[in-house]
Structures are given as structure tokens and as C-alpha cells.
C-alpha positions as CSV (number, residue, x, y, z in Angstrom):
1,M,-35.6,-47.3,33.9
2,T,-37.4,-44.9,31.6
3,S,-35.0,-42.6,29.6
4,I,-35.4,-38.9,30.4
5,P,-35.6,-36.6,27.3
6,D,-33.2,-33.7,27.0
7,K,-36.1,-31.2,27.4
8,S,-37.5,-32.9,30.5
9,S,-38.9,-30.6,33.2
10,V,-39.3,-31.0,36.9
11,V,-43.0,-30.5,37.5
12,L,-44.9,-30.0,40.8
13,V,-48.6,-30.9,40.6
14,S,-50.8,-30.1,43.6
15,G,-53.6,-32.6,44.2
16,G,-52.4,-35.3,41.8
17,S,-53.8,-38.3,43.5
18,R,-57.1,-38.6,41.7
19,G,-59.4,-37.2,39.1
20,L,-58.0,-34.6,36.7
21,G,-54.8,-34.2,38.8
22,L,-53.9,-37.9,38.4
23,E,-54.5,-37.6,34.6
24,I,-52.2,-34.6,34.5
25,V,-49.5,-36.6,36.4
26,R,-49.9,-39.5,33.9
27,A,-49.7,-37.2,30.8
28,L,-46.6,-35.5,32.1
29,V,-44.8,-38.7,32.9
30,D,-45.8,-40.2,29.5
31,A,-44.2,-37.1,28.0
32,G,-41.0,-37.8,29.9
33,H,-41.1,-35.2,32.6
34,R,-40.2,-35.8,36.2
35,V,-43.3,-35.2,38.3
36,A,-43.8,-34.7,42.0
37,T,-47.2,-34.4,43.5
38,F,-48.8,-34.1,46.9
39,S,-52.3,-34.4,48.5
40,R,-53.8,-35.4,51.8
41,Q,-53.4,-39.1,51.1
42,L,-52.0,-41.5,48.6
43,T,-54.7,-43.3,46.5
44,A,-54.4,-46.8,45.2
45,E,-54.4,-45.6,41.6
46,L,-51.5,-43.2,42.1
47,D,-49.6,-45.8,44.2
48,E,-49.8,-48.3,41.3
49,F,-48.7,-45.7,38.8
50,I,-45.7,-44.7,40.9
51,G,-44.7,-48.4,41.1
52,Q,-44.5,-48.5,37.3
53,H,-42.7,-45.2,37.0
54,S,-40.7,-44.7,40.2
55,D,-37.9,-43.0,38.4
56,L,-40.2,-40.2,37.1
57,V,-42.8,-39.7,39.7
58,S,-43.0,-39.2,43.4
59,F,-45.6,-38.5,46.1
60,R,-45.6,-36.7,49.4
61,V,-48.3,-36.1,51.9
62,G,-49.2,-32.4,51.9
63,D,-52.1,-30.1,52.6
64,L,-52.8,-26.7,51.1
65,A,-54.8,-26.0,54.3
66,D,-51.5,-26.3,56.2
67,P,-49.1,-23.6,54.9
68,D,-46.3,-24.8,57.2
69,S,-46.1,-28.1,55.4
70,L,-45.7,-26.5,51.9
71,E,-42.1,-25.3,52.3
72,G,-41.1,-28.8,53.4
73,V,-42.8,-30.3,50.4
74,V,-41.0,-28.0,48.0
75,R,-37.7,-28.6,49.7
76,D,-38.0,-32.4,49.6
77,I,-38.9,-32.3,45.9
78,E,-35.9,-30.2,45.0
79,V,-33.7,-32.6,47.0
80,Q,-35.0,-35.5,45.0
81,F,-35.4,-34.1,41.5
82,G,-33.7,-30.8,41.4
83,P,-35.1,-27.2,40.9
84,I,-38.8,-27.1,40.0
85,D,-39.3,-25.8,36.4
86,V,-43.1,-26.0,36.3
87,L,-45.8,-25.6,39.0
88,I,-49.3,-26.8,38.2
89,N,-51.8,-25.6,40.8
90,N,-54.6,-28.2,40.5
91,A,-55.6,-29.0,44.1
92,A,-59.0,-27.6,45.1
93,V,-62.1,-28.5,47.2
94,A,-65.7,-27.7,46.5
95,R,-68.5,-27.4,49.1
96,D,-72.0,-27.5,47.5
97,G,-74.8,-25.4,49.0
98,I,-76.7,-22.2,48.8
99,L,-74.5,-19.5,50.3
100,S,-77.2,-18.1,52.7
101,V,-77.4,-21.5,54.5
102,M,-73.8,-22.6,54.1
103,R,-71.7,-23.0,57.3
104,P,-69.1,-20.3,57.7
105,Q,-66.3,-22.9,58.2
106,D,-67.1,-24.5,54.8
107,I,-66.8,-21.1,53.1
108,E,-63.5,-20.5,54.9
109,E,-62.2,-24.0,54.0
110,V,-62.8,-23.5,50.3
111,I,-61.1,-20.1,50.3
112,R,-58.2,-21.3,52.5
113,I,-57.4,-24.2,50.2
114,N,-58.3,-23.1,46.8
115,L,-57.0,-19.5,47.0
116,T,-54.8,-18.8,50.1
117,G,-53.0,-22.2,50.0
118,T,-52.5,-22.0,46.3
119,L,-51.0,-18.5,46.5
120,L,-48.7,-19.6,49.3
121,L,-47.5,-22.6,47.3
122,T,-46.9,-20.4,44.4
123,R,-45.0,-17.9,46.5
124,S,-42.7,-20.7,47.8
125,V,-42.0,-22.1,44.3
126,T,-41.7,-18.9,42.4
127,R,-39.2,-17.3,44.9
128,K,-36.7,-20.0,43.8
129,M,-37.7,-19.7,40.1
130,M,-36.9,-15.9,40.3
131,L,-33.4,-16.7,41.4
132,R,-32.9,-18.9,38.3
133,R,-34.8,-16.3,36.1
134,R,-37.0,-19.0,34.5
135,G,-40.1,-20.9,35.3
136,N,-43.7,-21.7,34.3
137,V,-46.9,-21.6,36.5
138,I,-50.1,-23.1,35.2
139,N,-53.2,-22.6,37.3
140,I,-56.3,-24.9,36.9
141,S,-59.3,-22.7,37.3
142,S,-62.8,-23.4,36.0
143,I,-65.6,-22.1,33.8
144,V,-67.6,-21.6,37.0
145,G,-65.2,-18.7,37.7
146,I,-66.5,-17.1,34.5
147,R,-70.1,-18.1,34.4
148,G,-70.9,-19.0,38.0
149,Y,-72.9,-21.9,39.1
150,R,-75.8,-22.2,41.5
151,G,-74.7,-23.7,44.9
152,L,-71.0,-23.0,44.2
153,A,-70.5,-19.3,45.1
154,S,-67.4,-19.8,47.3
155,Y,-65.8,-22.2,44.8
156,S,-66.6,-19.9,41.9
157,A,-65.1,-17.0,43.8
158,T,-61.9,-18.8,44.3
159,K,-61.6,-19.8,40.6
160,A,-62.3,-16.3,39.5
161,G,-59.6,-15.1,42.0
162,L,-57.2,-17.6,40.5
163,D,-57.7,-16.2,37.1
164,A,-57.1,-12.7,38.4
165,A,-54.0,-13.8,40.2
166,T,-52.7,-15.3,37.0
167,R,-52.9,-11.9,35.2
168,A,-51.3,-10.1,38.2
169,L,-48.5,-12.6,38.6
170,A,-47.8,-12.6,34.8
171,R,-47.0,-8.9,35.2
172,E,-44.9,-9.4,38.4
173,L,-42.8,-12.3,37.1
174,G,-42.5,-11.6,33.4
175,E,-39.3,-9.6,33.8
176,V,-37.6,-12.6,35.3
177,N,-38.8,-14.9,32.4
178,I,-41.5,-16.7,34.4
179,R,-44.7,-17.3,32.5
180,V,-48.1,-17.6,34.3
181,N,-51.3,-18.9,32.7
182,S,-54.4,-20.6,33.7
183,V,-56.5,-23.4,32.1
184,A,-60.3,-23.2,32.7
185,P,-61.9,-26.6,32.1
186,G,-65.6,-27.1,31.3
187,Y,-67.6,-30.2,32.0
188,L,-65.4,-33.3,31.8
189,E,-65.9,-37.0,31.5
190,T,-64.6,-37.7,35.0
191,N,-65.9,-39.3,38.2
192,M,-67.5,-36.0,39.1
193,S,-69.6,-36.0,35.9
194,E,-70.7,-39.6,36.6
195,S,-72.7,-38.3,39.5
196,L,-74.9,-36.1,37.2
197,D,-78.4,-37.5,36.5
198,P,-78.8,-38.5,32.8
199,E,-81.2,-35.6,32.1
200,H,-78.8,-33.0,33.5
201,R,-75.9,-34.6,31.6
202,Q,-77.8,-34.5,28.3
203,Q,-78.8,-30.9,28.9
204,I,-75.1,-29.9,29.3
205,V,-74.2,-31.8,26.1
206,R,-77.1,-30.0,24.2
207,R,-75.8,-26.6,25.4
208,T,-72.2,-27.4,24.3
209,P,-71.6,-26.4,20.7
210,L,-69.2,-29.3,20.1
211,G,-71.9,-31.7,21.4
212,R,-70.0,-33.6,24.1
213,L,-68.3,-33.4,27.4
214,G,-64.6,-32.8,27.5
215,T,-62.0,-35.5,28.3
216,P,-59.0,-35.2,30.6
217,G,-56.9,-35.4,27.4
218,D,-58.4,-32.1,26.2
219,I,-56.9,-30.5,29.3
220,T,-53.6,-32.2,29.5
221,G,-52.9,-31.4,25.9
222,A,-53.3,-27.7,26.6
223,I,-51.1,-28.0,29.6
224,L,-48.3,-29.6,27.6
225,F,-48.7,-26.9,25.0
226,L,-48.4,-24.1,27.7
227,M,-45.2,-25.9,29.0
228,S,-43.7,-26.0,25.5
229,D,-41.5,-23.6,23.6
230,Q,-44.4,-23.1,21.2
231,A,-46.0,-21.1,24.0
232,A,-42.9,-19.1,24.9
233,F,-44.7,-15.8,24.2
234,I,-47.9,-16.6,26.1
235,T,-48.4,-15.3,29.6
236,G,-51.3,-13.9,31.7
237,Q,-53.9,-15.8,29.7
238,S,-56.8,-17.9,30.8
239,L,-57.4,-20.7,28.3
240,V,-61.0,-21.9,28.4
241,I,-61.5,-25.5,27.3
242,D,-65.2,-26.1,27.4
243,G,-66.4,-27.1,23.9
244,G,-67.8,-23.6,23.5
245,I,-70.4,-23.7,26.3
246,T,-69.4,-20.3,27.6
247,C,-69.6,-18.7,24.2
């Protein structure tokens, strides 16, 4: 069994079964934190990781599109691990397409999951944090909420909304010692970027002052910093991690 450091936190990560979410889960567990995550289904990669670290990580089926399931997810996690110290809002969906021809139900789904569901989950978790007068919320937004991106109008709107909610919640919750920040990743070396054609990929690299795509480690390092005592006076901020492409 893995030893748990004295400063271990209980962390809830939404959408931790694949991609950046899974890398966040791995980094938190490697740092000794106890991590619970949920998504619509368990992936083979996460299942294997849980098997190796069953004392520090757990999974539940949950869906941000189903608000009624969120209270149960939070309750089950606190029964297993205790009070949630940190909430990382990572889960999101994107539907590519020009807004004028996009199906209304696709627009509604993106908003319902990325914004409404995330706010409802945050409401559920922070209500309990407020009673303990401590906590930490980290929202995973995106540079498309700052710059926009063709074909991602609804997704961009939700990420900009998440950054705005970060600032508002920091003001609401600061008096009870709950910090709220967001991390806005740029283009990363993930499965998503592998779908880019080589010319588009090189164009992004050329436009990035640091001359490369980001790595999941660039993002998880920032998250661990925002969780730490070194960031104790940081709240209401959106930390852009994009190699300078939005300069």
C-alpha cells in the first residue's frame, strides 16, 4: 500500500478517464493525493491505473449532463475518502461545426455539460467546503475562451464563461478561505493533437513563441502549484499555459 503524505489532499477530478483528465489523475496520485474521478464510462487505461493504486484512486460512473447523479457522486466520494479538499473541473465536450448550421441540440449539450453541469458540481462541492471554511477549486478552461476558434463557438463560449465564473466565485468564496482559479491550456501533445494534419500542426508550432506544443506535464505542474501552500494568496486568476501563442 502506498504511504500517504501528511499534506495529502482528497481531490475530485471530473472527466478523469482519458486525455488530460487521466494525466491529471496520474500526477495527483504520484504526488500522494487521494483522487476520485468520474466520467460516463471507465476506460481500460484508468482501470489499469486504479489496479496499481487502489488505495489512492477510485472511479464512479457519473455524467455532468445528469445533475441528479452529481450529489450521489460527491456523497460516495466523501464516504470513501473523507471531505473533498480540491475540486478540479476538467470534464467537457466539444462539437465542431459552424454555428449557423449546427444542430440546436449539439449547442445545448455543450452548454449543459461544460457550463451548467460544471457549475452544479461546483455548487455541490463548495457548499460542504464552506462549512469547513477551506477548499480549492481549479477550473480547466482553454485558450479558445480567450482567442476563439473557427467551428468552436459554443465550446469557446463555455470556456470563457468558466473563466468568468472563476473570478465571480473567487469573490463569493474568498471570505470562507476557498480559492478558485482556472488553468487555460493551449495546444497539447495529446490524442486530440494527433488528429491535426502535419501542415496545421507545424503552423501552430511556428506561431508558438516557445516553438513546440505543450505537454500534459506543463498543465499538471501548474495544477499542483495552485494546490500548494506556495499559491495560498492566489485566487480569481486564469493561468494561461500555451507557450506564448496568445501573446
